[in-house]
N, C-alpha and C positions, 0 to 999 in steps of 0.2 A: 448308765451314769456311774462314775467311779465313786465309791465310798471312801472318805478319808477320815482320819481321826482328827478331833478338834471340835470347836464350837460350831454347831449347826443351828439353823433357824427352823423351828417347828411351827407350821401354820396350824392353828386350832380354831374351833368353832368360836364365833363371836360371843364374848362375855363368859367364856369357859376357861380363860387363862389361869386363874387361881386354882381351879379344880385340877387342871392338867399339871400345873406346877406341883401341887400337893401329891398327886399320884406318882409323878416322876421321882420325887424325893423319897417317897415310901418304897419305891423299887430300887433305891440306892443309886439312882442316876443323877449325876450332877446337873442341876438346872438353875437357870437364872431368870427371874421375872422382874424386870425393873418397874417400879411403881412411882408414879408422880402424884404429889399432893397439890390440889388446886382448891381455891376458895370459890364457892358458888354462892351467889346472892339471889335470894327470892324477895318478894315484897315484904314478907314477915320475918325472915331470918337469914343468917349467914352461916354456912357450914363448910368445914374442910372435908373434901372428898378425895379418896385415894383410888386412882385408876391406873391400869397398865399404861406405861409410856408408849409401848408399841402394841396397839390393839391387834388381837388375834395372833401374836407372836410369843413364843417361849423359846429361850435359848437353851440348848442342851449340849453338854460336853461329851462327845462320843469317844469312848476309849477302846471299844472293841466292836466286832461285827454283831455280837450278841446285843450290846447296847443299842446299836443302830436299829435292829429289828424290834427290840423290846419297847422302844419309844413309840413305835407305831401301834402297839397293842393297847395304849392308854386310851380310855374313853374320851371322846371329843378331840383327840389329836388327829388331824386330817392327813397332813403330808409334810414332807420337808420342802422348804422354799428352794426353788431352783431358778437359775438364770441361764438361758441358752444352753441347756443340756448339762449344766454343772450345778451341783448342790450349793446353796447359799451358805458360805462359810464366813465366820466373823473371827478376826484375829484376837488372840488373848489381850493385845494392847487395846483394841476397841472395846472389849468387854470391861477392861479396867477403867477406861475413860467413861463408859456408861455408869459403872459403879460409883466413880468419883462424883459424877453429876447428880445421881439420885440419892446418894448417901451423904453428900457434903453438908456440913452445918451452916456454911456461909452462902449456900446456893439456894435460890428460891425460884418458884414459878417455872419449873422445867417443862418444856413442850417439845414436840417433834414437828418437823416441817419437811415435806417431801420436795418442795421447790428449792432449787439452789439459789442462794442470795445473789443479788445483782450488784449491790454496793456495800461498802463498809471498810473499816480499818482492819488490817491483819495484824494481830498481836499475839503475844505469848503471856500466859499467866505465870507470874514469878513467885507468888506467895500463897500460903494456905494449902489446903488439901488438894487443890487442882494444879499445884505447881508443875510447870513443864508442859502443860496442855496448850496446844496451839489453837487459836480461835479467830473468829471474825466478829467484829463488833457492829451492832446496829444501834442507832440512837432512836429510842421510842419513848415519848413522854418523859424526857429528861432522865431516863434510866438507861444503863448500858447493858445490852443484851449480847451474849456471846453465842456463836454457832459453831458446833463441832461437826465436821463431815465424817460420816461413816460410809465410806465408799462401797463396802461389800453389801450394805443394805440399801444403798442409793437413797439415803435420807440424811437429814440434819437434826441435831438436837440443839435447842437454845435454852438459855437460863440467864438469870440476873446474878452478877457477881459484883463485889465492890470494885470501883474504878481503881482504887489504890493497888489492887492485885495485878494490874495489867502493865506490861512494859512495851517499849518501842518495838516496831516490827524487826524481824530478823530476815536475812536474805533467803534462807531456806524454808521459811514459813510458807506453807501451802504450795510447795513445789508441785508442779503439774505432773501427774503420773502418766 
């Protein structure tokens, strides 16, 4: 398989994402571990819990052959994600979209979904930190949930954003690749 510079997806042992992320940053390798905050309810309490948005994945920005090999020396780092003989790469634009979703002040309840949506309105976010993001809207319990496709990972991300941030569909939105 050909090694390329850019954002790769590192597959790590389950529940070792934070440990791997910390080790990578200590080795001065640019890494990104998107975290999602969710509210868990038990019979006696409610608590906010922060978990990795993509379980068992850590994104690494490979800038040299040395970086590529150094990443694999990290404890609990298993292998690079690959599809059909090609390493799984994520575009800088997709990394930025993930950052906007997990770091946005007006965004809540971020979740991933591996199944592609079947129905929904195709819109573009025009206001706030997510401005310019193309999305698909789902109506769930009177809340408007957006979904952003990450084709290189073959997954979707969904989150709740204010309805006032959304505009009418554009002709180029979700053009088929």
